[in-house]
C-alpha positions as CSV (number, residue, x, y, z in Angstrom):
1,M,-4.1,-23.7,-9.6
2,P,-3.9,-27.5,-9.7
3,A,-4.9,-29.4,-12.9
4,S,-8.0,-30.9,-11.2
5,V,-9.2,-27.5,-10.0
6,Q,-8.7,-25.9,-13.5
7,V,-10.8,-29.0,-15.1
8,R,-13.6,-28.5,-12.5
9,A,-13.4,-24.8,-13.1
10,A,-13.6,-25.4,-16.9
11,K,-16.7,-27.8,-16.7
12,F,-18.3,-25.5,-14.2
13,G,-17.9,-22.3,-16.6
14,H,-19.0,-24.3,-19.5
15,F,-22.1,-25.0,-17.7
16,V,-22.9,-21.4,-16.3
17,S,-22.2,-20.3,-19.9
18,R,-25.1,-22.7,-21.4
19,V,-27.4,-21.8,-18.3
20,L,-26.7,-17.9,-19.4
21,K,-27.4,-18.7,-23.0
22,D,-30.6,-20.6,-22.1
23,C,-31.8,-17.8,-20.0
24,R,-30.8,-15.2,-22.8
25,A,-33.0,-17.2,-25.2
26,R,-35.7,-16.8,-22.8
27,G,-35.3,-13.0,-22.8
28,M,-33.7,-12.8,-19.4
29,T,-31.1,-9.9,-18.7
30,I,-28.4,-10.3,-16.1
31,D,-30.2,-8.2,-13.8
32,D,-33.0,-10.7,-14.2
33,I,-30.9,-13.6,-13.4
34,V,-29.3,-11.7,-10.7
35,K,-32.7,-11.2,-9.2
36,A,-33.7,-14.8,-9.5
37,T,-30.7,-16.3,-8.3
38,N,-29.4,-13.9,-5.6
39,V,-25.9,-14.4,-7.0
40,S,-23.9,-11.3,-7.9
41,S,-23.3,-10.4,-11.6
42,A,-19.7,-10.4,-10.7
43,T,-19.6,-13.8,-9.4
44,I,-21.5,-15.2,-12.3
45,Y,-19.2,-13.9,-14.7
46,R,-16.2,-15.2,-12.6
47,W,-17.6,-18.6,-12.5
48,R,-18.2,-18.5,-16.2
49,S,-14.9,-18.0,-17.0
50,G,-13.4,-20.4,-14.6
51,D,-11.8,-17.2,-13.1
52,W,-11.7,-18.7,-9.2
53,T,-9.0,-20.2,-6.9
54,K,-11.2,-21.9,-4.5
55,D,-14.5,-23.6,-5.0
56,P,-18.0,-21.7,-5.1
57,R,-19.7,-21.5,-2.0
58,A,-22.3,-24.2,-2.2
59,S,-25.3,-22.0,-1.0
60,Q,-24.7,-19.6,-4.3
61,V,-24.4,-22.6,-6.6
62,R,-28.1,-23.7,-5.2
63,S,-29.2,-20.5,-5.2
64,F,-28.1,-19.9,-9.0
65,C,-29.7,-23.5,-10.1
66,E,-32.6,-23.3,-8.0
67,G,-33.4,-19.4,-9.1
68,L,-32.8,-20.6,-12.7
69,D,-34.8,-23.8,-12.6
70,V,-31.7,-26.0,-13.3
71,P,-31.0,-29.3,-11.3
72,V,-28.6,-28.5,-8.8
73,E,-27.2,-32.1,-9.0
74,I,-25.6,-31.3,-12.4
75,A,-23.7,-28.4,-11.0
76,Y,-22.6,-30.1,-7.8
77,R,-21.5,-33.1,-9.9
78,L,-19.6,-31.0,-12.5
79,L,-17.8,-29.5,-9.6
80,G,-17.4,-33.1,-8.1
81,W,-19.3,-32.4,-5.1
82,A,-21.4,-34.7,-3.0
83,E,-25.2,-33.6,-3.2
84,E,-25.5,-33.6,0.8
85,T,-22.7,-31.6,1.6
86,G,-21.6,-29.5,-1.4
87,R,-18.1,-30.6,-0.7
88,P,-15.9,-32.5,-3.2
89,Q,-16.1,-36.2,-3.6
90,P,-14.7,-38.4,-6.5
91,A,-17.4,-37.8,-9.2
92,E,-18.9,-41.1,-10.7
93,P,-20.6,-40.6,-14.0
94,L,-24.3,-41.5,-14.6
95,P,-25.3,-44.0,-16.5
96,L,-27.4,-43.0,-19.8
97,E,-29.5,-44.9,-22.0
98,P,-28.5,-45.2,-26.0
99,D,-31.0,-42.3,-26.9
100,M,-29.9,-40.1,-24.2
101,R,-26.0,-40.6,-24.8
102,E,-27.0,-39.6,-28.4
103,V,-28.9,-36.5,-27.5
104,A,-25.8,-35.6,-25.3
105,R,-23.5,-36.2,-28.1
106,R,-25.5,-33.9,-30.3
107,L,-25.4,-31.4,-27.7
108,R,-21.6,-31.5,-27.3
109,D,-20.9,-31.8,-31.2
110,P,-19.5,-28.5,-32.5
111,H,-20.5,-29.5,-36.0
112,V,-24.4,-29.7,-35.1
113,P,-26.1,-26.1,-35.8
114,D,-26.9,-24.1,-32.7
115,A,-30.5,-24.0,-34.0
116,E,-30.8,-27.9,-33.6
117,K,-29.2,-27.6,-30.4
118,Q,-32.0,-24.9,-29.1
119,E,-34.7,-27.3,-30.7
120,I,-33.2,-30.1,-28.6
121,R,-33.2,-28.0,-25.7
122,A,-36.6,-26.9,-26.1
123,M,-38.1,-30.4,-26.5
124,I,-36.6,-31.5,-23.1
125,R,-37.6,-28.4,-21.4
126,Y,-41.0,-29.1,-22.9
127,L,-41.1,-32.9,-21.9
128,A,-39.8,-31.9,-18.6
129,R,-42.6,-29.5,-18.0
130,R,-45.3,-31.7,-19.5
131,R,-44.7,-34.2,-16.5
132,E,-45.1,-31.4,-13.9
133,D,-48.0,-29.9,-15.4
134,G,-50.0,-33.3,-15.6
135,D,-50.2,-33.5,-19.5
C-alpha cells in the first residue's frame, strides 16, 4: 500500500475509532451502530484498523456518518475526498480560530485526561444541538 494511502487509512481509522468510542459512551452497542448506519461490523472494524487496500465506498462512509450524526465532511476530508464526488482530491486544511485550535490541540494531546476530553466533547455536542433546538 502506498504511503499516502497508509496515512489516509490511519487518519480515517483514528476518526472511526473516536466515533465508536463516542457511541459507546452514549450506550450504543456495535449492533446499534450497524442498524443506525447500515454498514457491517466487519467493514467498520476494517476501517477502524486501517486494514483496507482500496478506498471505502463513499455511500458507506456517508451512511456511517449520517447514521451516527457525524459530519460527513470530516470523514471526506480525512480521506482526501471532494465532498461532491466522494473521490480523492488534494486535502486543504480548514482555517480555525485560535480558541478552536486550542480545543483541537487539547483533544489530540495524550497528556490531557480522557475525562477532560469527554467533557470537552460533551460541551461541543451540547452547543451544536442548542442551536438546532432553538435555545
